[in-house]
C-alpha positions in Angstrom: 133.4 99.9 109.1 132.7 96.2 109.2 132.7 94.4 105.9 130.8 91.3 104.7 134.0 89.3 105.3 134.0 90.4 109.0 130.4 89.2 109.3 131.1 85.9 107.6 134.1 85.3 109.9 132.2 86.1 113.1 129.2 84.0 112.1 131.3 81.1 110.8 129.8 81.1 107.4 130.6 82.1 103.8 130.1 85.5 102.4 127.5 84.0 100.0 125.5 83.0 103.1 125.7 86.5 104.5 124.6 87.9 101.1 121.6 85.5 101.1 120.6 86.6 104.6 121.0 90.3 103.7 118.9 89.9 100.5 116.2 88.0 102.4 116.5 84.8 100.3 114.8 81.7 101.6 117.9 79.5 101.1 119.4 79.8 104.6 118.6 77.5 107.5 116.9 79.3 110.4 119.7 78.7 112.9 122.3 79.9 110.5 120.2 82.9 109.6 119.9 83.9 113.3 123.7 83.6 113.7 124.3 85.8 110.7 121.8 88.4 111.9 123.4 88.5 115.3 126.8 89.1 113.8 125.4 91.9 111.6 123.9 93.5 114.7 127.1 93.1 116.7 129.3 94.6 114.1 126.8 97.3 113.0 127.3 96.0 109.4 125.7 98.1 106.6 125.5 96.3 103.2 127.2 98.0 100.3 124.2 98.2 98.1 126.1 99.8 95.2 128.6 96.9 95.0 125.7 94.4 95.4 123.8 96.0 92.5 126.9 95.9 90.3 127.3 92.2 91.0 123.7 91.5 90.2 123.6 93.9 87.3 120.3 95.2 88.8 119.0 96.9 91.9 116.6 96.1 94.7 115.0 99.4 94.1 111.6 100.2 92.7 110.6 103.6 91.3 107.2 104.9 92.3 105.7 107.9 90.5 102.6 109.6 91.8 100.8 112.7 90.6 100.9 114.7 93.8 102.3 114.1 97.3 100.0 116.7 98.8 96.8 114.8 97.9 96.4 112.3 100.8 95.4 109.5 98.4 98.8 109.4 96.7 100.6 109.7 100.0 98.7 106.8 101.5 99.2 104.7 98.4 103.0 105.5 98.5 103.2 104.5 102.1 101.4 101.2 101.5 103.6 100.4 98.5 106.7 101.2 100.4 105.7 98.9 103.2 104.8 96.0 100.8 108.1 96.5 98.9 110.1 96.4 102.1 108.4 93.1 103.0 109.7 91.8 99.7 113.2 93.1 100.2 113.0 96.1 98.0 113.5 99.9 98.5 111.4 102.5 96.9 112.4 105.8 95.3 109.4 108.2 95.2 108.8 111.0 92.7 105.8 113.3 91.9 104.8 114.8 88.6 102.5 117.6 89.8 100.0 116.3 87.2 102.3 117.2 84.3 102.5 114.6 81.5 105.9 115.9 80.4 107.2 115.5 83.9 105.9 111.9 83.9 108.1 111.2 80.9 111.2 112.8 82.2 110.8 111.1 85.6 110.5 107.7 83.9 113.7 108.4 81.9 115.5 109.4 85.1 114.4 106.3 87.0 115.6 104.1 84.1 118.9 105.8 84.3 119.0 104.9 88.0 118.7 101.3 87.0 115.6 100.7 89.0 114.3 97.1 89.0 110.8 98.3 88.1 108.5 101.3 88.1 105.0 101.8 89.5 103.0 104.7 88.0 100.1 105.8 90.1 99.1 108.9 88.3 96.1 110.8 87.0 97.9 112.1 83.9 98.9 110.1 80.9 101.4 110.5 78.1 101.8 107.8 75.4 105.5 108.3 75.3 105.7 106.9 78.9 104.6 103.4 77.7 106.9 103.6 74.7 110.0 104.4 76.8 109.3 101.6 79.3 108.7 99.0 76.6 111.8 100.0 74.7 113.9 99.8 77.8 112.2 96.5 78.9 111.8 98.0 82.4 109.1 96.1 84.3 106.2 98.6 85.1 102.8 98.7 86.7 100.3 101.4 85.8 97.0 102.4 87.5 94.3 102.6 84.8 96.5 104.2 82.1 98.7 101.2 81.1 98.4 98.8 78.2 99.5 95.2 79.1 102.5 93.8 77.4 105.4 91.5 78.2 106.8 93.9 80.8 103.9 96.1 81.6 101.0 95.4 83.9 97.8 97.5 84.5 95.5 97.7 87.5 92.0 98.9 86.7 90.2 100.6 89.5 86.5 99.9 89.8 85.3 103.5 89.4 82.0 102.4 87.8 81.1 100.0 90.6 82.0 102.5 93.4 80.2 105.4 91.8 77.2 103.3 91.0 77.0 102.3 94.7 77.3 105.9 95.8 74.5 107.1 93.4 72.2 104.2 94.3 72.7 105.0 98.0 71.7 108.6 97.5 68.6 107.5 95.4 67.7 105.0 98.1 67.8 107.8 100.6 65.3 109.7 98.4 67.5 112.1 96.5 66.5 112.8 92.9 68.5 115.9 92.0 72.2 115.3 92.1 75.3 117.4 91.3 78.7 116.0 90.4 81.7 118.3 91.0 85.0 117.7 89.2 88.3 119.5 89.1 91.2 119.5 86.8 94.6 120.4 88.2 95.3 122.9 85.4 92.5 124.6 83.5 94.7 125.0 80.4 95.1 121.2 79.9 92.7 119.1 78.0 90.4 116.6 79.8 92.0 113.7 77.8 95.3 114.2 79.7 93.7 113.1 83.0 92.3 109.6 82.5 91.1 108.8 86.0 89.1 112.1 86.2 87.5 111.2 82.8 86.7 107.6 83.9 85.1 108.8 87.1 83.0 111.3 85.2 81.9 108.7 82.7 81.0 106.3 85.6 78.8 109.0 87.1 77.0 109.6 83.8 76.5 105.9 83.3 74.9 105.6 86.8 72.6 108.5 86.2 71.4 106.9 82.9 70.5 103.8 84.8 68.3 105.7 87.2 66.7 108.3 84.9 63.5 106.2 84.7 63.1 106.9 88.5 63.0 110.6 87.8 66.7 111.2 88.7 68.2 114.4 87.4 71.9 115.4 87.5 74.3 118.2 86.6 78.0 118.3 86.3 80.0 121.3 87.3 83.8 121.8 86.6 86.1 124.2 88.2 89.9 124.1 87.6 92.6 124.4 90.2 93.6 122.8 93.5 91.0 120.4 94.8 89.7 122.2 97.9 89.6 125.6 96.2 87.9 124.2 93.1 85.2 122.5 95.2 84.6 125.7 97.2 84.3 127.9 94.1 82.2 125.3 92.3 79.6 125.5 95.0 79.2 129.3 94.6 78.8 128.7 90.9 76.4 125.8 91.1 74.0 127.3 93.6 73.3 130.1 91.1 72.6 127.6 88.3 71.2 124.3 89.6 68.8 122.9 92.1 70.2 119.8 93.9 69.9 118.0 97.2 73.1 115.9 97.0 76.6 116.4 95.7 79.3 113.8 94.7 82.8 115.1 94.3 85.4 113.5 92.0 87.9 113.3 94.9 88.0 113.9 98.7 90.0 117.2 98.5 87.3 118.5 96.2 84.6 117.3 98.6 86.5 119.2 101.4 86.1 122.4 99.4 82.5 121.6 98.6 81.8 121.3 102.3 83.2 124.8 103.0 81.5 126.3 100.0 78.1 125.0 101.1 78.6 126.5 104.5 79.5 129.8 103.0 76.2 129.6 101.1 74.4 129.1 104.3 73.7 125.4 103.8 74.5 122.5 106.2 75.6 119.0 105.5 73.7 116.7 105.6 70.5 118.5 106.7 70.3 120.6 103.5 72.7 118.8 101.2 74.2 115.3 101.3 77.8 115.0 100.3 79.9 112.0 99.0 83.7 112.1 98.2 85.9 109.6 96.4 89.1 107.8 97.6 88.2 107.5 101.3 91.2 109.6 102.5 92.3 109.3 106.1 90.8 112.8 107.0 87.2 111.7 105.9 86.4 110.4 109.4 87.7 113.5 111.1 85.6 116.1 109.2 82.5 117.6 110.6 80.4 115.8 109.6 82.5 112.7 108.8 82.5 112.3 105.0 80.9 109.4 103.2 83.3 108.3 100.4 84.1 105.7 97.8 87.0 103.6 99.1 90.0 102.4 97.1 91.6 99.8 99.3 95.2 100.9 99.7 96.7 97.7 101.1 95.3 95.6 98.3 96.4 98.1 95.6 100.0 98.0 97.1 100.0 94.2 97.1 98.9 94.1 93.5 101.6 96.6 92.4 104.5 95.0 94.2 103.4 91.5 93.3 103.3 92.4 89.6 106.8 93.9 89.7 108.4 91.1 91.7 106.9 88.4 89.4 108.2 90.3 86.4 111.6 91.0 87.8 112.4 87.7 89.5 110.4 85.2 87.5 110.2 87.0 84.1 106.4 86.6 84.1 104.5 88.7 81.6 102.5 91.7 82.4 98.9 91.2 83.7 95.6 93.1 83.7 94.1 93.2 87.2 90.9 94.6 88.6 90.6 96.3 92.0 87.0 96.6 93.5 85.8 99.6 95.3 83.2 100.0 98.0 81.3 102.8 99.7 82.0 103.8 103.3 78.9 105.5 104.7 79.4 108.2 107.3 77.4 111.1 108.6 77.6 113.5 105.5 74.7 111.7 103.8 71.0 111.7 104.9 67.5 111.7 103.3 66.5 115.0 101.8 64.9 117.4 104.3 61.4 116.7 102.9 61.8 113.0 102.6 61.0 110.4 105.2 63.6 107.6 105.4 66.0 106.2 107.9 69.3 107.9 108.0 72.5 106.1 107.0 75.0 105.0 109.6 78.7 104.5 109.4 79.1 101.3 107.5 80.2 99.7 104.2 77.4 100.0 101.7 77.2 97.3 99.0 74.7 97.0 96.1 
């Protein structure tokens, strides 16, 4: 196996120059960089990352913790963060907590033991011990929603309120006045407080309804625990017996997927009988029948924010920051005016207030 010394000899440079090229530093002249890269390719050189990390007393590795790799949103975010991290010269180690706060804590401890350069936590669940451990270890970290900014911790706030307001306003503009919000908790035995993003989305829906109550808008919230699609499906059978509604908003796209099936089992069609809106704008939304209107969280922008925060903290020792990520509404064919209301039907587009 070729060594860094073999590459340096073939390229006619020092081992320090080879190291700079391997670590994607901008300190090597373009012609020299090409010569080193050609030598690496010719010799099939594989850098010894373990030795490199020992020399630097750190790693080029970020830890990424998500709640669930089955939910498309978390998978799409992980893919976007991985691509952005690679562009910055970092690898990513992925772990999932399955929505368990205790697993979040143990996973953070394990990643600190791996000497990761920083950790990104994109999770629904929260445990105060997670923040304490990261601060005590001084490990750079980025949270989605649940973090508290400090010297080494950044937090990215998702615009749930803005996205849900746009969704509710769009339904009202179509003529809907009786709305249903369907939410699900991964485990019915855990308290709502353990799942911050679910709570924030619910509060945003309630706030939007309060804004439109003077227009005669009525709303109900139904909760069904368990996996998203199953909870949405079961919630529809429960809700149809208790409430009268013409439009449904789901707390996440997998829940909306179950709502769609549940409505069909009740003999109702979307959007002729009931309009339906999801949240997250997962990749499968445009492939459903009908394609699903959904609030969009821009994955690429989220990934840029996450990696930028970590790199700034790791390489420049910049303090943690509070950032805000806007959302928008992607209108597709699952929404339409109520059957008894005359209005133009929405088309596939981005809807802004």
